C-alpha positions as CSV (number, residue, x, y, z in Angstrom):
1,M,10.2,-11.8,7.3
2,P,9.1,-7.9,7.1
3,S,5.3,-6.9,7.9
4,V,3.4,-5.7,4.8
5,F,0.9,-3.0,3.9
6,L,-1.6,-4.4,1.7
7,S,-3.2,-1.7,-0.8
8,Y,-5.9,-2.6,-3.0
9,S,-9.4,-1.9,-4.4
10,R,-12.3,-3.4,-2.8
11,D,-13.3,-4.3,-6.1
12,D,-10.9,-6.9,-6.3
13,L,-11.5,-8.0,-2.9
14,S,-12.1,-11.8,-3.8
15,L,-8.7,-12.1,-5.5
16,I,-6.9,-9.9,-2.5
17,E,-8.4,-12.3,0.1
18,H,-6.8,-15.6,-1.8
19,L,-3.7,-13.7,-2.2
20,E,-3.6,-12.8,1.4
21,R,-4.2,-16.3,2.4
22,L,-1.5,-17.6,0.1
23,L,0.8,-15.0,1.7
24,K,0.0,-16.0,5.2
25,S,0.5,-19.3,4.6
26,S,4.1,-18.2,5.6
27,P,4.0,-17.8,9.3
28,E,6.6,-15.1,9.6
29,I,4.6,-12.7,7.6
30,S,2.1,-10.2,9.2
31,I,-0.3,-8.4,6.6
32,W,-1.8,-5.0,7.3
33,R,-5.3,-4.5,5.6
34,D,-7.8,-1.7,6.3
35,Q,-10.7,-4.0,6.5
36,E,-9.2,-5.9,9.6
37,K,-7.5,-2.6,11.2
38,L,-9.4,0.3,10.4
39,Y,-12.3,1.1,12.4
40,G,-15.3,3.8,12.5
41,G,-14.4,7.4,13.9
42,Q,-10.5,7.3,13.3
43,K,-9.1,9.9,11.0
44,W,-8.3,7.5,8.0
45,P,-5.5,10.0,6.4
46,K,-3.5,9.8,9.6
47,I,-4.3,6.2,10.5
48,L,-3.4,5.0,7.0
49,G,-0.4,7.0,6.9
50,E,0.8,5.5,10.3
51,A,0.4,2.0,9.2
52,I,2.1,2.5,5.9
53,A,5.0,4.0,7.9
54,D,4.8,1.2,10.5
55,Q,5.1,-1.7,7.8
56,D,8.4,-2.8,6.3
57,V,6.9,-3.3,2.6
58,F,4.1,-1.6,0.8
59,L,2.4,-4.3,-1.3
60,L,0.4,-2.6,-4.3
61,A,-2.5,-4.8,-5.9
62,W,-2.7,-2.9,-9.0
63,S,-5.5,-3.0,-11.4
64,K,-8.2,-1.2,-13.3
65,H,-10.2,-0.6,-10.2
66,S,-7.1,0.5,-7.9
67,A,-6.2,2.8,-10.9
68,N,-9.6,4.5,-10.2
69,S,-9.5,4.5,-6.3
70,H,-8.5,7.7,-4.4
71,F,-7.7,5.5,-1.3
72,V,-5.1,3.3,-3.2
73,E,-3.5,6.6,-4.8
74,F,-3.3,8.1,-1.3
75,E,-1.8,5.1,-0.1
76,W,0.8,4.6,-2.8
77,T,1.6,8.2,-2.8
78,T,2.3,8.2,1.0
79,A,4.4,4.9,0.6
80,I,6.5,7.0,-1.9
81,A,6.7,9.9,0.6
82,L,7.6,7.4,3.2
83,K,10.5,5.9,1.0
84,K,9.0,2.6,1.4
85,T,10.0,-0.6,-0.8
86,I,7.0,-0.8,-3.1
87,I,6.1,-4.1,-4.6
88,P,3.6,-3.9,-7.3
89,C,1.4,-6.8,-8.0
90,L,-0.3,-6.6,-11.3
91,L,-3.8,-7.9,-11.0
92,D,-4.7,-7.1,-15.1
93,S,-2.9,-5.3,-17.7
94,T,-3.5,-1.5,-16.2
95,P,-0.2,0.2,-16.6
96,L,1.2,1.3,-13.5
97,P,1.2,5.2,-12.5
98,A,4.4,7.1,-14.1
99,A,5.8,7.3,-10.5
100,L,6.1,3.5,-10.3
101,R,6.8,2.2,-13.7
102,A,10.4,2.0,-12.8
103,T,9.7,-0.7,-10.0
104,H,9.9,-4.2,-10.8
105,A,6.3,-5.8,-10.7
106,V,4.8,-9.3,-10.0
107,T,2.1,-10.6,-12.4
108,A,-0.7,-12.3,-10.5
109,S,-2.4,-14.1,-13.3
110,N,-1.6,-17.2,-11.3
111,P,-2.1,-16.1,-7.4
112,D,-0.1,-19.1,-6.4
113,E,2.9,-18.2,-8.5
114,A,2.6,-14.4,-7.7
115,A,2.5,-15.3,-3.8
116,G,5.6,-17.3,-4.2
117,H,7.3,-14.4,-6.0
118,I,6.1,-11.9,-3.3
119,L,7.0,-14.2,-0.5
120,H,10.6,-14.6,-2.1
121,G,11.2,-10.9,-2.6
122,L,9.9,-10.2,0.8
123,K,12.6,-12.4,2.4
124,G,15.4,-10.1,1.0
125,Q,13.9,-6.8,2.5
126,P,15.6,-5.3,5.2
127,P,13.4,-3.2,7.7
128,A,13.1,0.3,6.3
129,Q,13.2,2.7,9.1
130,D,13.6,6.6,8.8
131,Q,11.7,7.8,12.1
132,A,12.2,11.5,11.2
133,R,11.0,11.1,7.8
134,Q,7.9,9.1,9.0
135,T,7.2,11.6,11.7
136,A,7.1,14.4,9.2
137,V,4.9,12.7,6.7
138,I,2.6,11.5,9.4
139,N,2.1,15.2,10.8
140,K,1.3,16.4,7.5
141,L,-1.2,13.8,7.1
142,A,-2.7,14.9,10.5
143,T,-3.2,18.4,9.3
144,I,-6.0,17.0,6.7
145,Q,-9.2,18.3,7.5
146,V,-11.3,17.4,4.3
147,R,-13.2,14.2,4.4
148,E,-14.3,13.6,0.8
149,E,-11.8,11.0,-1.0
150,A,-11.2,13.1,-3.9
151,A,-10.5,16.2,-1.6
152,V,-8.1,14.0,0.6
153,I,-6.2,13.1,-2.6
154,Q,-5.9,16.7,-3.9
155,E,-4.5,17.9,-0.5
156,V,-2.1,15.0,-0.3
157,R,-0.8,15.7,-3.8
158,S,-0.2,19.4,-2.8
159,I,1.7,18.2,0.3
160,F,3.8,15.7,-1.1
161,A,4.8,17.8,-4.4
162,A,6.0,20.5,-1.9
């Protein structure tokens, strides 16, 4: 079973923790979540980029809160740049960004049912490794010097639009 990068808004934390517990009920799954793996003093654009690159699948918990989060936008934009398999999990009725609308999403109105669909989807995912692409994306992220969230996402948009 693949490893998963879990992208979410902290405003949805209680639902995310419940969903994470359900997903971890499968002993083969490993989940990378920022609160457990990101530490003070680290350059977060590079660390998050490396974490996304190192996981097999990108699980996007999408809601009105995540739609307004610079961190979440940074993460899904990076996942696209890395050509990761993205599984959107809809926490509410907020439409996905245009770049992700063609991706089949799992509805999380019932977290137990959503976890089952996500686990089923993960079983069929081969590990994706394009080392040259990953290295190029991480090297670009390492050049980001700004710290303010909105400035970081602006820089990421310009880097990945090129």
